[in-house]
N, C-alpha and C positions, 0 to 999 in steps of 0.2 A: 730163361728170368732173367730181368734186366740186374745189373750188378748192383744198383741200389739197393732194390727189392731184397735180394740174397743179404744184405748186408741190416735190413730192415727185420729179416726174419729171425736174424741173431739177437738182435737189440730186444726185438720184442721177446723172447725167452724170460727177460727179466722185467720188462715194462709193456706196455701196452699202446702202441701209439698205429694209426689207421693212415693208410694210404694215401688219405684225402689230406693230413696233417704235412705228411713227406713231401705229396706233390706242392701243397701253399707253399712249403718252405723252400723248394728248390726253385719255383717262381720267383719268392721272395730276393732269392740269393742271386737266380740270372737277372732281374729287373735291377737289381742295385748295383750289378759290376759297372765299376767305373765313377760312380756319385759315391758321398759322404755316408749315404747307408749302408754301404759295403762295410759290414764288420764282422767279429765273432765276438759272440756274447757283450756288445757293445763296446769294443775295444776295435783299434782298425788293426787289421789283416798284418798289416807289418811288423806290429809290435809284438806277436805271438808266432809268427809263421816259422822262427828259425826252433824255437823249443819245440814245436809241433814236427818241424820237420826233423831234428835230432832224435826224437822217437820214434816216428816213423822207420826212420834209417837205422837207429838199431834195431827194431823188429825185423825189418830185413835184412841186417846182416846176420842177424842170430836165429832168425826163422824162416822168414820166407823164401831164402835163397839155400837152405838147408831143405824144406820140406814143399813147396813148389818148384816142380820140375816145367812147369806149363804156367806162363801169365792167367792163363784162364782159371786158374787155382785160387790166385791172389785174392779174389773178394770173400771167399771161405774161410782164409786165415785172416783176414782183417776183420771180417763179422765176430769170429772169434773173440779174438784180442779186443775188439770195440763190444761187444758184449761182459766182456772180463769188466773192462773199464768203468762201464756203466753199472755192474752189479757193485764193484767197488765204492763208486760215489752214490748208490741207494744204500747200502752200509753204513757209510759215513756220513748217512744222515738226509740226502739230496731225496726230493722227490721223484719217482720212477719216471715221470712222462717229462720233467723238466731235464733231468740226466739226460732221456734218451733223445729229446731235441736238443740237448745242447750239441751230443756226441755228430747227430745227424748233420746239423748245421755246420759246425767243424770239418768234418769231412766233403761236404758240398764247396767253403770254401777253400781250403787247402788243394781241393782237387782242380780249382780255377786259378793256383798260382805254382810259380816256378822259382828258382834265385834271381830270374830275371827281372821278377815283376815287383821287388822291391824298391 
């Protein structure tokens, strides 16, 4: 199973996205790389990258390196973590589809960045 589909399975435990929506999102993100359209929720990726990276680094330091013995297990942990974030957003009043799409968009954009891309 492709990594993004395993993460999607966890998100879909609390929301209902279709693979076609994710495929469209992936195409949109890929096609917008290097253009003004490359963004996270309408914001320039550099403006949110640092905060998102701090979050994921904390998850890595506190969970991933402790519970995942092999990098092939990372998508499962990230899927569970993302599911929890989406569920909290829904509980706070976000629409399930909107919260799920935002989570997947974030995952795609951040996966294309590193500290040198800022």
